[in-house]
N, C-alpha and C positions, 0 to 999 in steps of 0.2 A: 974326775972328782964328782961323786954322787951329789953332794950338797949343792954345788954350783949348778949342775944340770937341773935338779929339782926346783931350785929357787928361780932360775931363769924361766922354766916352764910355768911355774905358778904366777910369776910376774906377768908373763904373756897372757895367761888366762884372766887375771884380774884386769889387765889393760883392755882385753877384747870384750870382757863382760863386767864392766865396772859395777861396783856396789853403789846404789844411789846414796848421795850424801857423804861419800867417802872418797878422798883423794890420796893416791899413793905414788911416791916417786923415789927411786933409788937415789942415794946421796952420791953425786958425781958419778964415778964409774964403779962404785962399790955396791954390788947387788946384795951384800950381807947387811947393809945399813939402809933403812927406808925412812923417809920423812912422810908422815901421814897426817891427814886432817879429817876431822868429822864435823860436818855441819849438823848441829843439833836438830832433831825433829821438831816440827811446829807444836806438837803436843807434849814436848819434854819440858821439865823444869828449866832447861838450859836453852830454850828456843831463842833464836837470834844470835847464838854464839857459834864460833868455829873453834874447835879444840885441836891443838897440834900435839902429836906424839911421835916418838922415835921407836922404830921396831928394829931390833938388832938380832940377826940370825947367827947362831953359833956355828963354828966350823963343822961340828958333827950333826948339823941339821939333816934330816928330820928326827934324829934319835934324841935330840934335846930340844926343848921348847924355846921359842924366841923370847927375848926380853923386851918388855914394853915400858916406855917411860914417857909420861905426859909432860910436855914442856909448857903447856898453858895451865895456869892455876885454876882449880875447879873445886867448888864446895860440894863434895860427893862422899857418901859413906864408904864407897868401894875403891876410892882413889886417894892415896895418902899424900902428905905434903911433899914427899920426894917424887911424886908423880907415878908411883907404882900402882898398878891396878890389880885388884883381887878377883881373878877369875880362875876357877878350878882347872880349865884346860891348859893354862899356862903354868900350872904347878903339878899337883899330884895326879891329875887326870889326863896328862899329855900322852898322846900315842903318835907314833910315826905316820899313821894314816891320816891324821888331821891336816886339812889343807890350810894354807895361809888365808885363803878367802873366808873359810869358816872362822878362823881366829879373828879376822878383822870384823866380820859380822857380829861375833860374840862381844867384842869390845864396843862396837857401835851400840848394840842392844843394851849392854851394861851401862854405858854412858847415858843413854836416853831414858832408861828405866831404873833409877836408883832404888835399891832395896835395903832395908835395915838388916837383912839376914846376911851372915858371913861378912861382916864389915871389916875394913881396914882402919876406919875411923869410928870407934864406938860412940863417941860423943855426938857426932853428926848423925849416926844411925839412930841413937836414942831420940834426938830432936826430930828426925823424920817420923819416928814412931809416935812420939808424944805431943809434938807441936808442929804439925805439917805446915801450917801457915807461916810460921817463923822460918822453917827450913826452906820453903819455896821462896820467901822474900830474900833470904840470904843467898840462895842459889842464883836468883835473878840478878841481885846486886853484884855478885862476883862475876857473873857472865857479862854484864855490862862493863865492869871494870877491866876484866882480863881477856875476854873472848870476843869482844865486838870488833868488827873489821874497821 
């Protein structure tokens, strides 16, 4: 089974070359389901927070993109209330050559650097654009409430 071999190899690569600020662990013995955590960067609006998400790999991986669902609530223009994240490589820009390591790095970058462009949450994006102070205050408040250890 191609998917299984590829996932096991990528998991070994991530384990031997970990991404700083990111933890990845398969759920029990199922390498198609990963529990992941991102420790927000010190210069991020979410500093001090650790955000958990699940990464589900489809049976036909790498021909279909993984599904990512945040389980930690976050005030972010690119992550909706259901925990879905808006990143092009998980949607229309997916290619079988994209590694899970680069997917995880992209998610980490998106989390740490919220952008009002291509939002999942237009109201939060508008606030980031028009009232950054209020956006940052709310992001910090939610981080304290939902993502502090």
